[in-house]
LUMTOR-104060 format. One record per residue (C-alpha): residue number from 1; z, y, x. Coordinates in Angstrom, 2 decimals, always signed. Layout:
BEGIN
+-----+---------+---------+---------+
!  nr !      pz !      py !      px !
+-----+---------+---------+---------+
! NUM !       Z !       Y !       X !
...
+-----+---------+---------+---------+
***
This chain:
BEGIN
+-----+---------+---------+---------+
!  nr !      pz !      py !      px !
+-----+---------+---------+---------+
!   1 !   +0.00 !   +0.00 !   +0.00 !
!   2 !   +0.88 !   +2.40 !   +2.84 !
!   3 !   -2.50 !   +1.76 !   +4.46 !
!   4 !   -4.28 !   +2.51 !   +1.18 !
!   5 !   -2.35 !   +5.77 !   +0.79 !
!   6 !   -3.24 !   +6.82 !   +4.31 !
!   7 !   -6.91 !   +6.02 !   +3.75 !
!   8 !   -6.85 !   +7.94 !   +0.47 !
!   9 !   -5.41 !  +11.07 !   +2.09 !
!  10 !   -7.85 !  +10.83 !   +5.00 !
!  11 !  -10.74 !  +10.69 !   +2.54 !
!  12 !   -9.40 !  +13.68 !   +0.61 !
!  13 !   -8.96 !  +15.64 !   +3.84 !
!  14 !  -12.51 !  +14.78 !   +4.95 !
!  15 !  -13.92 !  +15.87 !   +1.60 !
!  16 !  -12.03 !  +19.17 !   +1.70 !
!  17 !  -13.15 !  +19.83 !   +5.27 !
!  18 !  -16.79 !  +19.15 !   +4.43 !
!  19 !  -16.55 !  +21.36 !   +1.36 !
!  20 !  -15.52 !  +24.38 !   +3.44 !
!  21 !  -18.39 !  +26.67 !   +4.25 !
!  22 !  -19.29 !  +26.92 !   +7.90 !
!  23 !  -19.43 !  +30.55 !   +9.02 !
!  24 !  -22.24 !  +31.52 !  +11.35 !
!  25 !  -23.45 !  +34.77 !  +12.87 !
!  26 !  -26.66 !  +36.23 !  +14.21 !
!  27 !  -26.63 !  +39.74 !  +15.64 !
!  28 !  -29.74 !  +41.70 !  +16.52 !
!  29 !  -30.09 !  +44.65 !  +18.88 !
!  30 !  -33.33 !  +46.54 !  +18.34 !
!  31 !  -33.76 !  +49.00 !  +21.15 !
!  32 !  -33.67 !  +52.78 !  +20.99 !
!  33 !  -33.76 !  +53.68 !  +17.29 !
!  34 !  -31.68 !  +56.73 !  +16.41 !
!  35 !  -30.05 !  +56.75 !  +12.99 !
!  36 !  -32.12 !  +59.67 !  +11.71 !
!  37 !  -35.38 !  +57.99 !  +12.74 !
!  38 !  -34.55 !  +54.77 !  +10.90 !
!  39 !  -33.40 !  +56.63 !   +7.80 !
!  40 !  -36.57 !  +58.72 !   +7.64 !
!  41 !  -38.82 !  +55.66 !   +7.81 !
!  42 !  -36.60 !  +53.51 !   +5.53 !
!  43 !  -38.82 !  +50.37 !   +5.70 !
!  44 !  -38.53 !  +47.63 !   +3.06 !
!  45 !  -36.25 !  +45.10 !   +4.77 !
!  46 !  -33.97 !  +47.90 !   +5.86 !
!  47 !  -33.61 !  +48.89 !   +2.20 !
!  48 !  -33.21 !  +45.24 !   +1.15 !
!  49 !  -30.32 !  +44.80 !   +3.57 !
!  50 !  -28.74 !  +48.03 !   +2.34 !
!  51 !  -28.73 !  +46.63 !   -1.21 !
!  52 !  -27.64 !  +43.13 !   -0.19 !
!  53 !  -24.97 !  +44.17 !   +2.29 !
!  54 !  -24.50 !  +47.59 !   +3.75 !
!  55 !  -25.51 !  +50.33 !   +6.14 !
!  56 !  -23.19 !  +52.31 !   +8.40 !
!  57 !  -23.73 !  +55.27 !  +10.66 !
!  58 !  -22.12 !  +54.32 !  +13.97 !
!  59 !  -21.95 !  +55.68 !  +17.49 !
!  60 !  -22.45 !  +54.57 !  +21.06 !
!  61 !  -21.30 !  +56.44 !  +24.15 !
!  62 !  -17.53 !  +55.97 !  +24.02 !
!  63 !  -15.20 !  +58.94 !  +23.76 !
!  64 !  -17.05 !  +62.18 !  +24.36 !
!  65 !  -15.66 !  +63.70 !  +27.55 !
!  66 !  -12.95 !  +61.05 !  +27.72 !
!  67 !  -12.21 !  +58.20 !  +30.13 !
!  68 !  -14.18 !  +55.83 !  +27.86 !
!  69 !  -17.38 !  +57.90 !  +27.93 !
!  70 !  -20.31 !  +55.51 !  +28.39 !
!  71 !  -23.94 !  +56.34 !  +29.25 !
!  72 !  -26.31 !  +55.99 !  +26.29 !
!  73 !  -28.53 !  +53.63 !  +28.26 !
!  74 !  -29.71 !  +50.17 !  +27.22 !
!  75 !  -27.59 !  +47.77 !  +29.31 !
!  76 !  -24.32 !  +49.66 !  +28.74 !
!  77 !  -25.17 !  +49.76 !  +25.03 !
!  78 !  -25.76 !  +46.01 !  +24.87 !
!  79 !  -22.54 !  +45.36 !  +26.80 !
!  80 !  -20.52 !  +47.54 !  +24.42 !
!  81 !  -21.76 !  +45.28 !  +21.61 !
!  82 !  -21.22 !  +42.04 !  +23.56 !
!  83 !  -17.70 !  +42.72 !  +24.81 !
!  84 !  -16.10 !  +45.15 !  +22.34 !
!  85 !  -15.04 !  +47.45 !  +25.20 !
!  86 !  -16.46 !  +50.60 !  +26.79 !
!  87 !  -17.83 !  +51.20 !  +30.29 !
!  88 !  -14.44 !  +51.97 !  +31.86 !
!  89 !  -13.68 !  +48.28 !  +31.35 !
!  90 !  -16.97 !  +46.34 !  +31.40 !
!  91 !  -18.34 !  +48.33 !  +34.37 !
!  92 !  -22.03 !  +48.38 !  +33.34 !
!  93 !  -23.15 !  +52.01 !  +33.77 !
!  94 !  -26.93 !  +51.50 !  +33.96 !
!  95 !  -29.75 !  +48.98 !  +33.78 !
!  96 !  -29.23 !  +47.77 !  +37.34 !
!  97 !  -26.20 !  +45.74 !  +36.16 !
!  98 !  -24.89 !  +45.39 !  +39.71 !
!  99 !  -21.26 !  +44.46 !  +39.13 !
! 100 !  -20.21 !  +43.66 !  +35.53 !
! 101 !  -16.51 !  +43.04 !  +35.08 !
! 102 !  -16.51 !  +39.60 !  +33.49 !
! 103 !  -12.73 !  +39.72 !  +33.01 !
! 104 !  -13.62 !  +41.37 !  +29.68 !
! 105 !  -15.29 !  +38.38 !  +27.98 !
! 106 !  -18.36 !  +38.49 !  +25.77 !
! 107 !  -18.23 !  +37.28 !  +22.18 !
! 108 !  -19.95 !  +34.10 !  +23.37 !
! 109 !  -17.10 !  +33.28 !  +25.76 !
! 110 !  -14.50 !  +34.02 !  +23.11 !
! 111 !  -16.21 !  +31.56 !  +20.77 !
! 112 !  -16.73 !  +28.85 !  +23.38 !
! 113 !  -13.20 !  +29.14 !  +24.76 !
! 114 !  -11.78 !  +28.67 !  +21.26 !
! 115 !  -14.33 !  +26.17 !  +19.92 !
! 116 !  -16.23 !  +24.40 !  +22.75 !
! 117 !  -18.23 !  +22.37 !  +20.23 !
! 118 !  -19.81 !  +25.46 !  +18.66 !
! 119 !  -23.46 !  +26.18 !  +19.54 !
! 120 !  -24.67 !  +29.49 !  +20.97 !
! 121 !  -28.09 !  +30.93 !  +21.72 !
! 122 !  -29.93 !  +33.98 !  +22.97 !
! 123 !  -33.47 !  +35.03 !  +22.04 !
! 124 !  -34.39 !  +38.02 !  +24.12 !
! 125 !  -37.22 !  +40.19 !  +25.38 !
! 126 !  -35.25 !  +40.81 !  +28.59 !
! 127 !  -34.05 !  +38.00 !  +30.87 !
! 128 !  -31.15 !  +40.02 !  +32.32 !
! 129 !  -29.36 !  +39.87 !  +28.98 !
! 130 !  -28.62 !  +36.21 !  +29.59 !
! 131 !  -28.44 !  +36.01 !  +33.38 !
! 132 !  -26.46 !  +39.21 !  +34.04 !
! 133 !  -24.77 !  +40.48 !  +30.88 !
! 134 !  -23.74 !  +37.11 !  +29.44 !
! 135 !  -23.58 !  +35.77 !  +32.99 !
! 136 !  -24.79 !  +32.27 !  +32.23 !
! 137 !  -23.72 !  +29.74 !  +34.84 !
! 138 !  -21.69 !  +32.18 !  +36.92 !
! 139 !  -18.23 !  +31.18 !  +38.21 !
! 140 !  -16.88 !  +34.52 !  +36.91 !
! 141 !  -17.80 !  +33.48 !  +33.35 !
! 142 !  -16.49 !  +29.91 !  +33.67 !
! 143 !  -20.11 !  +28.75 !  +33.99 !
! 144 !  -20.82 !  +29.52 !  +30.37 !
! 145 !  -23.93 !  +27.68 !  +29.19 !
! 146 !  -26.10 !  +28.76 !  +26.27 !
! 147 !  -27.09 !  +25.86 !  +24.02 !
! 148 !  -30.48 !  +27.40 !  +23.32 !
! 149 !  -32.45 !  +30.13 !  +25.10 !
! 150 !  -35.80 !  +31.82 !  +24.68 !
! 151 !  -36.36 !  +34.70 !  +27.09 !
! 152 !  -38.10 !  +35.79 !  +30.29 !
! 153 !  -41.49 !  +36.24 !  +28.65 !
! 154 !  -41.77 !  +39.68 !  +30.28 !
! 155 !  -42.25 !  +37.79 !  +33.55 !
! 156 !  -45.07 !  +35.64 !  +32.14 !
! 157 !  -48.06 !  +37.87 !  +32.88 !
! 158 !  -50.50 !  +35.01 !  +32.34 !
! 159 !  -49.73 !  +34.72 !  +28.62 !
! 160 !  -48.56 !  +38.33 !  +28.21 !
! 161 !  -50.71 !  +40.48 !  +30.54 !
! 162 !  -49.13 !  +43.91 !  +30.95 !
! 163 !  -51.25 !  +46.69 !  +29.45 !
! 164 !  -50.62 !  +50.43 !  +29.85 !
! 165 !  -49.95 !  +50.82 !  +26.13 !
! 166 !  -47.24 !  +48.11 !  +26.36 !
! 167 !  -48.61 !  +46.19 !  +23.42 !
! 168 !  -47.67 !  +43.06 !  +25.36 !
! 169 !  -44.06 !  +43.88 !  +24.54 !
! 170 !  -44.82 !  +43.83 !  +20.82 !
! 171 !  -46.32 !  +40.36 !  +21.28 !
! 172 !  -43.20 !  +39.25 !  +23.16 !
! 173 !  -40.91 !  +40.63 !  +20.44 !
! 174 !  -42.89 !  +38.76 !  +17.81 !
! 175 !  -42.67 !  +35.51 !  +19.79 !
! 176 !  -38.91 !  +35.97 !  +20.28 !
! 177 !  -38.45 !  +36.63 !  +16.56 !
! 178 !  -40.48 !  +33.58 !  +15.56 !
! 179 !  -38.45 !  +31.35 !  +17.85 !
! 180 !  -35.13 !  +32.76 !  +16.63 !
! 181 !  -36.15 !  +32.30 !  +12.98 !
! 182 !  -37.23 !  +28.72 !  +13.68 !
! 183 !  -33.91 !  +28.03 !  +15.43 !
! 184 !  -31.92 !  +29.39 !  +12.50 !
! 185 !  -33.84 !  +27.32 !   +9.96 !
! 186 !  -33.98 !  +24.10 !  +11.93 !
! 187 !  -30.82 !  +24.02 !  +14.05 !
! 188 !  -28.50 !  +26.72 !  +12.72 !
! 189 !  -26.63 !  +27.66 !  +15.88 !
! 190 !  -23.17 !  +29.06 !  +15.24 !
! 191 !  -23.71 !  +32.36 !  +17.12 !
! 192 !  -27.03 !  +33.84 !  +18.20 !
! 193 !  -28.19 !  +37.10 !  +19.78 !
! 194 !  -31.71 !  +38.41 !  +19.14 !
! 195 !  -32.89 !  +41.33 !  +21.27 !
! 196 !  -36.18 !  +43.26 !  +20.74 !
! 197 !  -37.54 !  +46.02 !  +23.00 !
! 198 !  -40.83 !  +47.45 !  +21.68 !
! 199 !  -39.31 !  +50.34 !  +19.71 !
! 200 !  -37.74 !  +51.83 !  +22.84 !
! 201 !  -41.03 !  +51.56 !  +24.72 !
! 202 !  -42.83 !  +53.56 !  +22.07 !
! 203 !  -40.01 !  +56.09 !  +22.02 !
! 204 !  -40.27 !  +56.65 !  +25.76 !
! 205 !  -44.05 !  +56.90 !  +25.69 !
! 206 !  -44.62 !  +58.97 !  +22.56 !
! 207 !  -41.24 !  +60.29 !  +21.40 !
! 208 !  -41.01 !  +61.21 !  +17.72 !
! 209 !  -44.51 !  +60.20 !  +16.72 !
! 210 !  -46.64 !  +57.99 !  +14.48 !
! 211 !  -46.52 !  +55.33 !  +17.21 !
! 212 !  -42.72 !  +55.33 !  +17.14 !
! 213 !  -42.72 !  +55.12 !  +13.34 !
! 214 !  -45.12 !  +52.16 !  +13.47 !
! 215 !  -42.83 !  +50.43 !  +15.97 !
! 216 !  -39.89 !  +50.81 !  +13.58 !
! 217 !  -42.01 !  +49.34 !  +10.78 !
! 218 !  -42.93 !  +46.41 !  +13.04 !
! 219 !  -39.32 !  +45.68 !  +13.93 !
! 220 !  -38.48 !  +45.85 !  +10.23 !
! 221 !  -40.93 !  +42.98 !   +9.68 !
! 222 !  -39.11 !  +41.01 !  +12.39 !
! 223 !  -35.75 !  +41.76 !  +10.78 !
! 224 !  -37.25 !  +40.40 !   +7.56 !
! 225 !  -38.18 !  +37.13 !   +9.26 !
! 226 !  -34.62 !  +36.60 !  +10.48 !
! 227 !  -33.19 !  +37.49 !   +7.08 !
! 228 !  -35.54 !  +35.06 !   +5.33 !
! 229 !  -34.55 !  +32.29 !   +7.76 !
! 230 !  -30.85 !  +32.91 !   +7.04 !
! 231 !  -31.38 !  +32.87 !   +3.29 !
! 232 !  -33.36 !  +29.61 !   +3.52 !
! 233 !  -30.62 !  +28.08 !   +5.66 !
! 234 !  -27.88 !  +29.11 !   +3.22 !
! 235 !  -29.77 !  +27.51 !   +0.32 !
! 236 !  -30.11 !  +24.18 !   +2.11 !
! 237 !  -26.70 !  +23.92 !   +3.78 !
! 238 !  -23.11 !  +24.74 !   +3.00 !
! 239 !  -23.09 !  +27.75 !   +5.35 !
! 240 !  -22.13 !  +31.40 !   +5.11 !
! 241 !  -24.04 !  +33.69 !   +7.47 !
! 242 !  -23.24 !  +37.15 !   +8.74 !
! 243 !  -26.28 !  +39.08 !   +9.97 !
! 244 !  -25.68 !  +42.27 !  +11.93 !
! 245 !  -28.50 !  +44.55 !  +13.10 !
! 246 !  -27.82 !  +47.51 !  +15.36 !
! 247 !  -29.23 !  +49.53 !  +18.24 !
! 248 !  -28.12 !  +50.47 !  +21.74 !
! 249 !  -28.61 !  +54.25 !  +21.75 !
! 250 !  -30.30 !  +57.13 !  +19.97 !
! 251 !  -32.86 !  +59.58 !  +21.33 !
! 252 !  -33.03 !  +63.06 !  +22.77 !
! 253 !  -33.14 !  +65.93 !  +20.27 !
! 254 !  -36.00 !  +67.75 !  +22.01 !
! 255 !  -38.83 !  +65.26 !  +21.54 !
! 256 !  -37.29 !  +61.79 !  +21.12 !
! 257 !  -38.55 !  +60.49 !  +24.47 !
! 258 !  -35.35 !  +60.35 !  +26.48 !
! 259 !  -31.75 !  +59.19 !  +26.18 !
! 260 !  -28.75 !  +58.60 !  +28.42 !
! 261 !  -26.77 !  +61.75 !  +27.69 !
! 262 !  -23.99 !  +62.55 !  +25.26 !
! 263 !  -25.74 !  +64.74 !  +22.71 !
! 264 !  -25.18 !  +63.93 !  +19.03 !
! 265 !  -28.58 !  +62.29 !  +18.51 !
! 266 !  -28.37 !  +60.21 !  +21.70 !
! 267 !  -24.98 !  +58.89 !  +20.57 !
! 268 !  -26.07 !  +58.44 !  +16.95 !
! 269 !  -26.62 !  +54.78 !  +16.04 !
! 270 !  -26.31 !  +52.55 !  +12.99 !
! 271 !  -25.41 !  +49.10 !  +11.73 !
! 272 !  -27.04 !  +46.99 !   +9.03 !
! 273 !  -25.53 !  +43.84 !   +7.55 !
! 274 !  -26.38 !  +41.25 !   +4.95 !
! 275 !  -22.74 !  +41.40 !   +3.81 !
! 276 !  -20.62 !  +44.36 !   +2.77 !
! 277 !  -18.66 !  +45.91 !   +5.62 !
! 278 !  -16.56 !  +48.19 !   +3.49 !
! 279 !  -12.93 !  +47.97 !   +4.47 !
! 280 !  -10.75 !  +51.08 !   +4.71 !
! 281 !  -11.78 !  +51.79 !   +8.30 !
! 282 !  -15.53 !  +51.68 !   +7.71 !
! 283 !  -15.21 !  +53.77 !   +4.54 !
! 284 !  -13.07 !  +56.56 !   +5.97 !
! 285 !  -13.86 !  +56.82 !   +9.69 !
! 286 !  -16.78 !  +56.73 !  +12.12 !
! 287 !  -17.38 !  +53.16 !  +13.36 !
! 288 !  -18.65 !  +52.33 !  +16.83 !
! 289 !  -20.67 !  +49.64 !  +18.57 !
! 290 !  -17.45 !  +48.14 !  +19.96 !
! 291 !  -16.39 !  +47.28 !  +16.39 !
! 292 !  -18.90 !  +44.42 !  +16.27 !
! 293 !  -16.91 !  +41.94 !  +18.39 !
! 294 !  -13.68 !  +42.20 !  +16.34 !
! 295 !  -15.80 !  +41.99 !  +13.18 !
! 296 !  -17.39 !  +38.73 !  +14.34 !
! 297 !  -14.07 !  +37.25 !  +15.44 !
! 298 !  -12.57 !  +38.14 !  +12.05 !
! 299 !  -15.49 !  +36.64 !  +10.13 !
! 300 !  -15.62 !  +33.41 !  +12.15 !
! 301 !  -11.86 !  +33.06 !  +12.54 !
! 302 !  -12.01 !  +33.11 !  +16.34 !
! 303 !   -8.51 !  +33.32 !  +17.86 !
! 304 !   -8.50 !  +35.99 !  +20.58 !
! 305 !   -5.99 !  +35.67 !  +23.45 !
! 306 !   -3.39 !  +38.44 !  +23.44 !
! 307 !   -4.46 !  +39.76 !  +26.85 !
! 308 !   -8.01 !  +40.24 !  +25.55 !
! 309 !   -6.97 !  +41.45 !  +22.10 !
! 310 !   -4.95 !  +44.26 !  +23.66 !
! 311 !   -8.06 !  +45.47 !  +25.50 !
! 312 !  -10.55 !  +45.47 !  +22.61 !
! 313 !  -11.64 !  +49.03 !  +21.83 !
! 314 !  -13.00 !  +48.24 !  +18.37 !
! 315 !  -11.64 !  +47.76 !  +14.88 !
! 316 !  -12.86 !  +45.02 !  +12.48 !
! 317 !  -15.25 !  +46.20 !   +9.77 !
! 318 !  -14.11 !  +43.44 !   +7.40 !
! 319 !  -10.70 !  +42.42 !   +6.12 !
! 320 !   -7.40 !  +44.26 !   +6.13 !
! 321 !   -6.87 !  +46.89 !   +8.82 !
! 322 !   -3.92 !  +49.25 !   +9.22 !
! 323 !   -4.52 !  +51.54 !  +12.19 !
! 324 !   -7.30 !  +53.31 !  +14.09 !
! 325 !   -8.12 !  +56.11 !  +16.54 !
! 326 !   -5.09 !  +56.05 !  +18.84 !
! 327 !   -4.48 !  +58.99 !  +21.17 !
! 328 !   -1.89 !  +59.54 !  +23.86 !
! 329 !   -1.03 !  +62.54 !  +26.04 !
! 330 !   +1.58 !  +62.95 !  +28.72 !
! 331 !   +4.18 !  +65.65 !  +28.18 !
! 332 !   +6.35 !  +65.68 !  +31.31 !
! 333 !   +8.63 !  +62.66 !  +30.82 !
! 334 !   +7.18 !  +61.63 !  +27.46 !
! 335 !   +4.03 !  +60.17 !  +25.96 !
! 336 !   +2.94 !  +61.93 !  +22.79 !
! 337 !   +1.15 !  +59.18 !  +20.83 !
! 338 !   -0.74 !  +59.58 !  +17.56 !
! 339 !   -2.87 !  +57.41 !  +15.29 !
! 340 !   -4.60 !  +57.32 !  +11.92 !
! 341 !   -2.83 !  +55.03 !   +9.42 !
! 342 !   -5.13 !  +53.10 !   +7.09 !
! 343 !   -2.25 !  +51.92 !   +4.91 !
! 344 !   +0.63 !  +53.83 !   +3.37 !
! 345 !   +3.24 !  +51.22 !   +4.15 !
! 346 !   +4.07 !  +49.14 !   +7.17 !
! 347 !   +5.21 !  +49.51 !  +10.75 !
! 348 !   +3.59 !  +49.87 !  +14.14 !
! 349 !   +4.96 !  +48.53 !  +17.40 !
! 350 !   +4.19 !  +50.58 !  +20.50 !
! 351 !   +3.79 !  +48.75 !  +23.80 !
! 352 !   +3.27 !  +50.43 !  +27.18 !
! 353 !   +2.16 !  +49.08 !  +30.56 !
! 354 !   +1.82 !  +50.93 !  +33.87 !
! 355 !   -0.57 !  +48.35 !  +35.33 !
! 356 !   -4.23 !  +47.54 !  +34.85 !
! 357 !   -4.18 !  +43.97 !  +36.12 !
! 358 !   -6.69 !  +42.83 !  +33.49 !
! 359 !   -9.33 !  +44.55 !  +35.60 !
! 360 !   -8.83 !  +41.90 !  +38.29 !
! 361 !   -8.18 !  +39.00 !  +35.97 !
! 362 !   -4.37 !  +39.05 !  +35.90 !
! 363 !   -1.80 !  +39.71 !  +33.20 !
! 364 !   -0.33 !  +43.14 !  +32.48 !
! 365 !   +3.37 !  +43.50 !  +31.73 !
! 366 !   +3.94 !  +45.44 !  +28.51 !
! 367 !   +7.25 !  +46.92 !  +27.47 !
! 368 !   +8.07 !  +47.38 !  +23.78 !
! 369 !   +8.89 !  +51.08 !  +23.38 !
! 370 !   +9.86 !  +50.98 !  +19.73 !
! 371 !   +8.81 !  +50.28 !  +16.14 !
! 372 !   +7.80 !  +53.20 !  +13.91 !
! 373 !   +6.72 !  +53.78 !  +10.31 !
! 374 !   +2.94 !  +53.46 !  +10.14 !
! 375 !   +2.52 !  +56.54 !   +7.96 !
! 376 !   +4.46 !  +58.71 !  +10.39 !
! 377 !   +1.20 !  +59.10 !  +12.41 !
! 378 !   +2.88 !  +59.95 !  +15.71 !
! 379 !   +5.67 !  +59.04 !  +18.12 !
! 380 !   +7.21 !  +60.67 !  +21.17 !
! 381 !   +8.02 !  +58.02 !  +23.76 !
! 382 !  +10.25 !  +58.58 !  +26.78 !
! 383 !   +8.77 !  +57.35 !  +30.07 !
! 384 !  +11.57 !  +58.70 !  +32.24 !
! 385 !  +12.28 !  +55.20 !  +33.54 !
! 386 !   +8.58 !  +54.30 !  +33.90 !
! 387 !   +7.21 !  +56.68 !  +36.55 !
! 388 !   +3.45 !  +56.24 !  +36.97 !
! 389 !   +0.16 !  +58.12 !  +37.01 !
! 390 !   -1.37 !  +55.57 !  +34.62 !
! 391 !   -0.28 !  +54.12 !  +31.28 !
! 392 !   -1.88 !  +51.65 !  +28.89 !
! 393 !   -0.70 !  +52.03 !  +25.32 !
! 394 !   -1.10 !  +49.36 !  +22.63 !
! 395 !   -0.32 !  +50.06 !  +18.98 !
! 396 !   +0.23 !  +46.78 !  +17.17 !
! 397 !   +0.36 !  +46.07 !  +13.43 !
! 398 !   +0.22 !  +42.72 !  +11.61 !
! 399 !   -3.40 !  +43.51 !  +10.61 !
! 400 !   -4.92 !  +44.87 !  +13.81 !
! 401 !   -4.15 !  +46.47 !  +17.15 !
! 402 !   -5.65 !  +49.44 !  +18.97 !
! 403 !   -5.22 !  +50.77 !  +22.49 !
! 404 !   -5.66 !  +53.86 !  +24.62 !
! 405 !   -5.03 !  +54.97 !  +28.20 !
! 406 !   -3.26 !  +57.92 !  +29.78 !
! 407 !   -4.86 !  +58.68 !  +33.14 !
! 408 !   -3.96 !  +61.14 !  +35.84 !
+-----+---------+---------+---------+
***
């Protein structure tokens, strides 16, 4: 009888487990489309995603004039999305990608560390995204291995001869999209990154122009292919997919050709999703590219180690959140700390460290400085017994945590 009972409960457990929807994510970075440019064109799949899920104005570039300020250049923009932290941590200031700080893990490493059996893939019009930014196979990234890859076509000049008008890049983007769509439909990896370049090429060559508009319309067709693949997959399997589409930077105000600075338009980006991203934070404040990692971890239920969680610069765009936009200033022997409460009730714990050991892969020692009412919005913390020229501040609530630095 005991054996029968055990078998019965095992069967029930198996049925319940199989009935749970698997949550999967694909995020797309389409290069160099400022928010105003996309909104003016408003192509059909863009509008379809707006109706199905949502559209947010976001920003790249970190804190304007602050220690987190990040160049509005492609590789830093991708890394902001991949790691959930700004340049002062990930150390990718330009497209040379000479010395990324892999101690701030990508979303792929967070997933694989928590769930080694999960499948990951990258479909990209630029090989460096996998080899340098994700750091596939490197000892610094624990030899992370993508389960599926499709990239490097920019090096294949036999099949994609390079023309002055860079139409070869459109052909590469279309091949990358087709492969990603096929992978979603046939194999359904748990987490995939799709990167497309052609829009940025047309921006650099022609600026705000009919050619740039056409490029946006072309990438909208590619977004439509990925969306159709997801919808087909959801119909056939018991899966729930989150699709996120964003960009890495805006464009210069003058003519739309350049980027890299900190003007409003160069920092102005956007985020599209097939699911509503409408929690208190996204409704009331100005989201950023670094919010994508905590959004994915929240959606997929990825446990994030405390040492990494305390470094994330973003706030989830789904689920309950309680706090955002921390600021801290030194006033002689005190830290004047403020925040924006996203709930009327609750408490916030304030932790302070005088080290930055995470930068070299070690643990930081945090001291609990006190617990305060969330709706108080500020706290004055004595640091008389913590002499230093550098402080890391973490504001922790049961829903989410945020952090900021005080530098000399």
